[in-house]
C-alpha positions as CSV (number, residue, x, y, z in Angstrom):
1,M,45.5,134.0,-47.6
2,E,48.7,132.3,-46.6
3,N,47.9,129.7,-43.9
4,F,44.6,131.4,-43.2
5,T,42.6,129.0,-40.9
6,L,38.9,128.5,-41.5
7,T,36.5,126.7,-39.1
8,L,34.6,124.0,-40.9
9,G,31.7,122.5,-39.0
10,H,30.2,119.1,-39.9
11,S,28.7,116.0,-38.3
12,P,30.8,113.1,-37.1
13,D,29.1,110.8,-39.6
14,P,30.5,108.7,-42.4
15,D,28.9,110.8,-45.2
16,D,30.5,114.0,-44.0
17,A,33.8,112.2,-43.3
18,F,33.8,110.8,-46.8
19,M,33.0,114.3,-48.3
20,F,35.9,116.0,-46.5
21,Y,38.4,113.2,-46.7
22,A,40.7,115.0,-49.1
23,L,40.6,118.1,-47.0
24,A,41.3,116.3,-43.8
25,K,44.3,114.4,-45.4
26,E,45.5,117.4,-47.4
27,L,45.2,115.6,-50.7
28,I,44.1,118.5,-52.8
29,P,45.4,122.1,-53.1
30,S,44.0,124.4,-50.4
31,H,45.4,127.7,-51.9
32,G,46.9,128.8,-48.6
33,F,43.8,128.0,-46.5
34,K,43.9,125.6,-43.5
35,F,40.7,123.9,-42.3
36,Q,39.9,123.3,-38.7
37,H,37.3,120.5,-38.7
38,V,34.7,121.1,-36.0
39,L,32.8,117.8,-35.5
40,Q,29.4,118.3,-33.8
41,D,25.8,117.0,-34.2
42,I,23.6,118.8,-36.7
43,Q,21.4,120.4,-34.1
44,T,24.5,122.0,-32.4
45,L,25.8,123.2,-35.8
46,N,22.4,124.7,-36.5
47,E,22.5,126.6,-33.2
48,R,26.1,127.8,-33.8
49,A,25.1,129.0,-37.3
50,R,22.3,131.1,-35.8
51,R,25.1,132.8,-33.7
52,G,27.3,133.1,-36.8
53,E,30.2,131.3,-35.1
54,L,31.7,129.1,-37.8
55,D,33.2,130.2,-41.1
56,I,31.7,127.2,-43.0
57,S,29.2,124.7,-41.7
58,A,26.9,121.9,-42.6
59,I,23.4,123.0,-41.5
60,S,19.9,121.7,-41.9
61,I,17.9,123.2,-44.8
62,H,15.3,124.0,-42.1
63,A,17.9,126.2,-40.3
64,Y,18.7,128.2,-43.5
65,A,15.4,130.1,-42.9
66,Y,17.1,131.4,-39.7
67,V,20.6,132.1,-40.9
68,S,20.2,133.3,-44.5
69,D,21.1,136.9,-43.4
70,Q,24.5,135.7,-42.3
71,Y,25.3,132.8,-44.6
72,A,25.2,131.9,-48.3
73,L,24.6,128.4,-49.5
74,L,27.5,126.6,-51.2
75,P,26.5,124.9,-54.5
76,S,28.0,121.5,-53.3
77,G,27.7,119.5,-50.1
78,A,24.0,118.9,-50.2
79,S,22.3,115.9,-48.5
80,M,19.1,115.1,-50.3
81,G,16.6,112.3,-49.6
82,D,15.9,111.0,-53.1
83,G,13.1,108.5,-52.5
84,Y,14.1,108.1,-48.9
85,G,14.7,110.2,-45.8
86,P,14.1,110.6,-42.1
87,M,11.9,107.8,-40.8
88,L,9.4,107.4,-38.0
89,V,9.9,104.0,-36.3
90,A,8.2,102.3,-33.3
91,K,7.9,98.9,-31.6
92,T,4.6,98.6,-33.4
93,A,3.7,100.2,-36.8
94,F,1.4,103.1,-36.0
95,S,-0.9,105.0,-38.4
96,K,-0.5,108.7,-39.0
97,Q,-3.5,109.4,-36.8
98,E,-2.0,107.3,-34.0
99,I,1.4,108.9,-34.3
100,A,-0.2,112.4,-33.9
101,R,-1.3,111.3,-30.4
102,K,1.9,109.6,-29.4
103,K,5.1,111.0,-27.8
104,I,7.8,111.3,-30.5
105,A,11.5,111.4,-29.9
106,V,13.1,113.9,-32.3
107,P,16.8,114.7,-33.0
108,G,16.4,118.5,-32.7
109,T,13.8,121.2,-33.5
110,M,16.0,122.9,-36.1
111,T,16.6,119.7,-38.1
112,S,14.9,119.3,-41.5
113,A,13.6,116.0,-40.3
114,F,11.6,117.9,-37.6
115,L,10.2,120.4,-40.2
116,A,9.3,117.5,-42.5
117,L,7.5,115.8,-39.6
118,Q,5.4,118.9,-39.0
119,L,4.5,119.2,-42.7
120,W,3.5,115.5,-42.8
121,L,1.4,115.7,-39.6
122,G,-0.1,119.0,-40.7
123,K,0.6,120.3,-37.2
124,A,2.9,122.9,-35.7
125,A,5.3,121.8,-32.9
126,S,3.0,123.2,-30.2
127,E,0.2,120.8,-31.4
128,F,1.8,117.4,-30.8
129,N,3.9,115.7,-28.1
130,F,7.6,115.4,-28.6
131,I,10.9,115.2,-26.7
132,V,14.3,116.2,-28.0
133,V,16.8,113.4,-27.8
134,P,20.4,113.2,-29.3
135,F,20.0,111.5,-32.6
136,D,22.1,108.5,-31.6
137,Q,20.0,107.9,-28.5
138,I,16.6,107.8,-30.2
139,F,16.5,104.0,-30.5
140,Q,17.1,103.7,-26.8
141,A,14.3,106.2,-26.1
142,V,11.8,104.2,-28.0
143,R,13.0,100.8,-26.7
144,S,12.8,102.0,-23.1
145,G,9.4,103.6,-23.4
146,Q,10.6,107.1,-22.9
147,A,9.0,107.8,-26.3
148,D,6.5,105.8,-28.4
149,V,7.9,106.8,-31.8
150,G,11.3,107.8,-32.9
151,L,12.2,110.2,-35.7
152,I,15.5,108.8,-37.0
153,I,18.2,110.3,-39.2
154,H,21.7,109.3,-40.3
155,E,22.6,105.6,-40.2
156,G,19.5,104.7,-38.1
157,Q,17.6,104.6,-41.4
158,L,19.6,101.4,-42.3
159,T,19.8,99.8,-38.8
160,Y,16.4,100.3,-37.2
161,R,15.3,96.7,-38.0
162,D,18.3,95.5,-36.0
163,Q,16.8,97.3,-33.0
164,G,13.6,95.4,-33.3
165,L,11.7,98.4,-34.5
166,Q,9.2,98.8,-37.3
167,L,8.8,101.5,-40.0
168,C,5.8,103.7,-39.7
169,Q,6.6,106.3,-42.3
170,D,9.5,107.3,-44.5
171,L,9.2,111.1,-44.8
172,G,11.5,111.2,-47.9
173,L,9.3,108.8,-49.7
174,W,6.2,110.8,-48.7
175,W,7.7,114.1,-49.8
176,G,8.6,112.8,-53.3
177,R,5.0,111.5,-53.8
178,E,3.6,114.8,-52.8
179,N,6.1,117.0,-54.8
180,D,6.5,115.6,-58.3
181,G,9.3,113.2,-57.4
182,L,11.6,116.0,-56.0
183,P,14.1,114.9,-53.4
184,L,13.6,116.0,-49.8
185,P,16.2,118.7,-49.0
186,L,17.9,117.7,-45.7
187,G,21.2,119.4,-45.3
188,G,23.6,121.8,-47.1
189,N,26.9,123.6,-46.5
190,V,27.0,127.3,-46.0
191,I,29.7,130.0,-45.8
192,H,29.7,133.2,-43.8
193,K,29.0,136.4,-45.7
194,R,31.9,138.1,-43.9
195,F,34.0,136.8,-46.8
196,D,34.0,138.7,-50.0
197,P,32.4,137.0,-53.1
198,A,35.7,136.1,-54.7
199,T,36.9,134.4,-51.5
200,R,33.7,132.6,-51.1
201,K,34.0,131.2,-54.6
202,L,37.6,130.1,-54.0
203,I,36.7,128.3,-50.8
204,S,33.6,126.8,-52.5
205,D,35.7,125.4,-55.3
206,I,38.1,123.8,-52.7
207,L,35.2,122.0,-51.0
208,T,33.8,120.8,-54.2
209,A,37.2,119.5,-55.2
210,S,37.3,117.5,-51.9
211,I,33.9,115.9,-52.8
212,Q,35.1,115.1,-56.3
213,Y,38.3,113.5,-55.0
214,S,36.3,111.2,-52.7
215,L,33.9,110.1,-55.4
216,A,36.9,109.4,-57.7
217,H,38.8,107.5,-54.9
218,R,35.8,105.9,-53.3
219,A,37.5,102.9,-51.7
220,E,40.0,104.9,-49.7
221,A,37.5,107.6,-48.8
222,V,35.1,105.0,-47.5
223,Q,37.9,103.4,-45.5
224,H,38.6,106.8,-43.9
225,A,34.9,107.3,-43.2
226,L,34.6,103.9,-41.4
227,Q,36.0,105.4,-38.2
228,F,32.7,107.4,-37.9
229,A,30.5,104.5,-38.9
230,R,28.6,103.7,-35.7
231,D,27.4,100.1,-35.7
232,M,28.1,99.7,-39.4
233,G,30.4,97.5,-41.3
234,R,32.1,98.6,-44.5
235,E,29.3,97.4,-46.8
236,L,26.6,99.2,-44.8
237,A,28.7,102.3,-44.4
238,D,29.4,102.4,-48.2
239,Q,25.6,102.1,-48.8
240,F,24.9,105.0,-46.4
241,V,27.6,107.2,-48.0
242,G,26.1,106.5,-51.4
243,M,22.7,107.7,-50.1
244,Y,24.0,111.1,-49.2
245,V,27.1,111.8,-51.2
246,N,26.1,111.6,-54.9
247,H,25.3,113.8,-57.9
248,W,23.0,115.9,-55.7
249,T,26.1,116.6,-53.5
250,L,28.2,117.8,-56.3
251,N,25.6,120.3,-57.5
252,Y,22.0,120.8,-56.4
253,G,20.9,121.6,-60.0
254,E,17.6,123.2,-60.7
255,K,15.6,120.3,-59.2
256,G,17.5,120.4,-56.0
257,R,17.1,124.2,-55.7
258,E,13.4,123.9,-56.5
259,S,13.0,121.3,-53.7
260,I,14.5,123.8,-51.2
261,R,12.1,126.5,-52.4
262,R,9.1,124.2,-52.0
263,F,10.2,122.9,-48.6
264,L,10.7,126.3,-47.1
265,T,7.7,127.9,-49.0
266,Q,5.3,125.2,-47.7
267,A,6.7,125.6,-44.2
268,Y,6.3,129.4,-44.3
269,E,2.7,129.1,-45.7
270,R,1.9,126.9,-42.7
271,R,3.6,129.3,-40.3
272,L,6.2,126.8,-39.3
273,I,9.1,129.2,-40.0
274,P,9.3,133.0,-39.6
275,Q,10.3,133.8,-43.2
276,C,10.8,132.3,-46.6
277,P,14.3,133.4,-47.6
278,E,15.5,134.0,-51.1
279,L,18.1,131.3,-51.9
280,E,21.5,132.8,-52.1
281,F,24.2,130.5,-53.6
282,V,27.9,131.1,-54.0
283,S,28.5,131.3,-57.8
């Protein structure tokens, strides 16, 4: 595998930048692989995964239902909402019944946030009013009146108050209450099945080592991640990284895997996804 280049898709966000710091700076052994970092928003990465374009990619757990025939889940790299998650915000705090009648700005129909929204509302996408807006433009959509409610992900969960908006519902908190305290599965890393199992395992170990390095060298990894921290200072960026790069990220564990099973099973039972895939992890 001398100098074999792999495409690695991930979001231009501080948590992913933190996770892949050691890879980007070549601080750990790469066993002859080179990694071409492809930085795109999660909705775009989900769409590219459906086309099988990238060797390794961050995807929404929602999207796994559509790409499990082509990709296997890596055991590390998860983003889990443990008592927090995507949020519904508005200029005025609306009830669930009111939100169901409002226009909602969402960051993409393949995001886990959008699937969680459907589960929370008890409605399929065809049964409520929404518009798709790039995740970093949702605040503006709500402030301008283009939408009544915004479904926010990433750092917006920490900065919505600065935008003069109010929290209507934290979907991660709701999910945990309804599912025995399990975290809400939001994102994961996948690898294309065109690689043989031994190669998948080797690549998986390299990615895990990158996460471990960042957690062990937190200050320098956060400093690297700051270049992707939109509207966040170091303290807030560090807080955000801690929310989504933690023990869940190193290994889902049985609780993390069970949360994915429940999330996709409930979505399938409500006919929100076409199939409920068996979870296939690199091991």
